[in-house]
Residue, then its C-alpha position, 0 to 999 in steps of 0.5 A: x850779734x847786732x843787727x841794726x836795721x835802717x836799710x835805706x829808709x829815713x826816720x828815727x827808729x819806731x822799735x829799739x831792742x837791746x839784748x832782749x830774752x825770754x824764757x819760760x819755766x817749766x817747774x824748775x826748768x828754764x827754757x830760753x825761747x830769745x837771747x841777746x835780741x839786739x836791732x832797731x826797725x825805722x818808723x814807716x819801715x816794712x818788716x817780715x820776721x822769719x825763721x823756723x818753727x819754734x825760732x821765738x817769731x810769735x814770741x818776739x812780736x808779742x813783746x814788741x807789741x805789748x802782749x808780753x813782757x821780756x826776761x831782761x833786756x831794754x825794749x823801747x817802741x813808740x817812745x815809750x820803755x815798755x818795761x816801765x810800764x805797769x799792767x794798766x799803763x801798758x794796755x793803754x799804751x797798747x790801745x793808742x799806739x799798736x794795730x793787731x792783724x791775726x790769722x783767725x781775724x778773730x772777730x766778734x760773730x754777734x757784731x757786723x762788720x762796722x760794729x767789730x771796726x768801731x770796737x776800739x773808738x769806744x774807749x776813746x773820747x770821740x763822739x758818736x757821729x765821730x766814730x761813725x764818720x772814721x769807721x765808714x772812712x776806714x771800711x772804704x779804705x778797704x773796700x768793704x764800704x757795701x759790707x759794713x752791716x753783714x756779720x762775719x759768716x755773711x763775708x768770705x775769708x778775705x773780706x773777714x780779714x780786710x774788716x780785721x785790717x780796718x779794725x787795726x787801723x781805725x785808731x791811727x795806730x803808729x804800729x801794725x804787727x801781725x801774726x800769719x795774716x794770709x796763714x787762713x786764706x786761698x791765694x786770690x785773697x792773700x794776695x788782696x790782703x797783701x796789696x793792702x798792706x803794702x799801701x797801709x805801709x806805702x801811702x799812709x806811712x804805716x810802721x809794719x811788722x809781720x810774722x809769716x812763714x810764706x816767702x810770698x808773704x815775706x816779699x812784700x815787705x821792704x825787709x826781712x829779720x831772720x831768727x834761729x833758735x831764738x837769736x838774731x841770724x840776718x836781715x834780708x833786704x827784699x830785691x822787687 
């Protein structure tokens, strides 16, 4: 089934999937996870990947983010055919083009908020002064400029996730991918994080793809992509 997800938004497709398949092997038994996934996502889009447990949401997110490789099909993201990149090229591509937001924050406990956010910039040719200015800029954007010297243990869950978002955007990536970003948060902190992600989309034009099982989180996206048993099911435009 073809799912061309252009909706009402303008802009070229930043994600192009053609007949994507992914299987895992258990000895001689092939276990298909994704089959025939075929859709485009436009630049500047905000999409939620939804579906029941085992539908392949996180697997598909990992393929698009270059964390894993498909078994078959064509996968073009941010202007690159990912199947054509070797492992080193793929790692460099991820660092240049993708920002990651995880459910459990993945902050390094022995580093301050500032140092955690600065980490991706250490792989760039930026000077120390340029790194400091950029880190301070994004921490202010997530309203944590007064917490930059705090360690993760000194922050609330919502603050930790906002540090993680700052780290994800500090390198100005083309694409933000998030796997259950509010799964570990209470309602108030979840709303703050979701509102922040919506602003990153509307104010900064970031393309966002989020995996979630939470209808409230998915409602912040502009479109919802539904998977069922590893195949594309439907796309739903969010009415607000």
